[in-house]
C-alpha positions in Angstrom: 69.9 8.9 11.2 73.3 10.9 11.8 76.4 8.7 11.6 79.1 9.0 14.3 81.3 11.0 11.9 78.8 13.7 11.0 80.0 16.1 13.7 83.5 16.4 12.7 83.2 15.6 8.9 81.3 18.9 8.6 82.4 19.4 4.9 80.5 16.1 4.0 77.7 16.1 6.5 76.9 20.0 6.3 78.7 21.1 2.9 76.7 24.4 2.8 77.4 25.4 6.6 79.6 28.2 7.4 82.1 26.0 8.9 82.3 24.1 5.5 83.0 27.4 3.8 85.7 28.2 6.2 87.4 25.2 5.1 87.1 26.2 1.6 88.5 29.5 2.5 91.3 27.9 4.1 92.0 25.5 1.0 91.8 28.7 -1.2 94.1 30.8 1.1 96.6 28.0 1.1 96.6 27.5 -2.8 97.2 31.3 -3.3 99.8 31.3 -0.7 102.5 30.3 -3.0 101.8 31.1 -6.7 105.4 30.3 -7.7 105.4 26.8 -6.9 102.5 24.5 -6.3 102.1 23.1 -3.0 102.0 19.2 -3.2 102.9 18.5 0.4 101.3 20.1 3.5 101.8 19.3 7.1 99.2 19.8 9.5 100.5 20.2 13.2 99.5 21.9 16.5 101.4 23.4 19.4 100.2 20.7 21.9 98.1 17.6 21.7 94.3 17.5 21.3 94.0 20.7 19.3 91.9 19.3 16.4 94.5 18.3 13.8 92.7 15.3 12.6 89.4 17.0 12.3 91.0 19.9 10.4 93.2 17.7 8.2 90.2 15.7 7.1 87.9 18.5 6.3 90.8 20.5 4.5 91.5 17.4 2.5 87.8 17.0 1.5 87.8 20.5 0.2 90.8 19.9 -1.6 89.5 16.8 -3.3 86.4 18.6 -4.1 88.4 20.9 -6.2 89.6 18.0 -8.3 92.9 17.4 -6.7 94.1 14.1 -5.6 94.7 13.8 -1.8 96.4 11.4 0.4 96.3 11.8 4.2 99.3 10.2 6.0 98.6 9.9 9.6 101.5 8.5 11.3 102.3 11.0 14.0 105.7 11.2 12.5 104.1 13.3 10.2 102.0 15.1 7.4 99.3 14.9 10.0 102.0 15.2 12.6 102.6 15.3 16.3 102.5 18.5 18.1 105.6 20.7 17.5 106.2 21.2 21.4 107.9 18.1 22.8 108.1 15.9 19.5 111.2 16.4 17.3 109.6 14.2 14.5 107.4 17.2 13.4 110.2 19.7 13.4 112.3 17.4 11.5 109.5 17.0 8.8 108.4 20.6 8.9 111.1 21.8 6.6 110.6 18.7 4.1 107.1 19.5 3.1 105.9 22.5 0.9 104.2 24.2 3.9 102.8 23.8 7.4 99.4 24.7 8.9 99.6 25.3 12.6 96.1 24.3 14.5 95.7 26.1 17.7 92.7 25.4 20.1 91.6 28.8 21.6 90.2 27.0 24.5 93.3 24.9 25.3 96.6 26.5 24.2 98.2 29.3 26.0 99.6 32.3 24.2 103.2 31.3 25.2 102.7 27.8 23.9 101.4 29.3 20.5 104.5 31.5 20.4 106.8 28.7 21.2 105.3 26.4 18.5 105.6 29.3 15.9 109.2 29.9 16.9 110.2 26.2 16.8 108.6 26.0 13.3 110.6 29.0 12.2 113.7 27.7 13.7 113.3 24.5 11.7 112.9 26.7 8.6 109.3 25.5 8.0 107.1 27.7 5.6 104.1 28.5 7.7 101.0 28.8 5.5 98.9 29.8 8.2 97.2 29.2 11.5 93.8 27.6 12.1 92.2 28.8 15.5 89.7 26.2 16.7 86.9 26.5 19.4 86.9 30.4 19.4 84.0 31.5 21.4 82.9 34.6 19.1 80.3 35.7 21.7 83.3 36.0 24.4 85.3 39.0 25.0 84.3 41.2 22.0 84.9 38.4 19.3 81.1 38.5 18.3 81.3 42.4 18.0 84.4 42.1 15.8 83.0 39.3 13.9 79.5 41.0 13.4 81.0 44.3 12.3 83.8 42.6 9.9 81.1 40.6 8.0 78.9 43.6 7.7 81.4 46.5 7.1 82.8 44.8 4.2 79.5 45.0 2.3 78.2 48.3 3.8 79.9 51.7 3.9 79.5 52.5 7.7 80.3 56.1 7.1 77.1 56.9 5.3 
C-alpha cells in the first residue's frame, strides 16, 4: 500500500528511478562545485512560492545522507529551506551566510523575468549560487524531448559514423 509521501519522497519510494538518480547527480555536482572548501551549509530557495523547495530539499538531503554524511534540514522559512527570494528579505539576508545556494524554479510556473530577478537578487546579496533545479519540465513539449533523447544517446554513440 503506497503511503502519502511516496509521490514526493522519490529517493526513498523509488530509489532506482531516473528521478532519484537525478537527485544523486545533483548531490554529486554540489559536492564537486567547491573542492577547496567543503560545503557544510546549503540553502534551498526559489524565485516565487510553490516551486517545489520542500520536495527538492528532502530528496537532496536523503541522497546526501545516503553518502554517509549527517544532514539536518531547517525549515523555518527564514531559512536553509527558505522563503522565495522575491518578496522576502529573509532569504537574501541568509544567502551570503551559507556555503552555497540551490535555486529551485518551476518550469510551469515561474516566468523568465522572475527567474532572472531571483538570480540577480541572490548575486546582489553575494550568494554563492551552486546551481538551479528546473522542476516540472515537460520534455516532450517544445523540443525538449528531442534534445533530451539526442543528448542521452549522443554521449554514448558517435553520430557521425
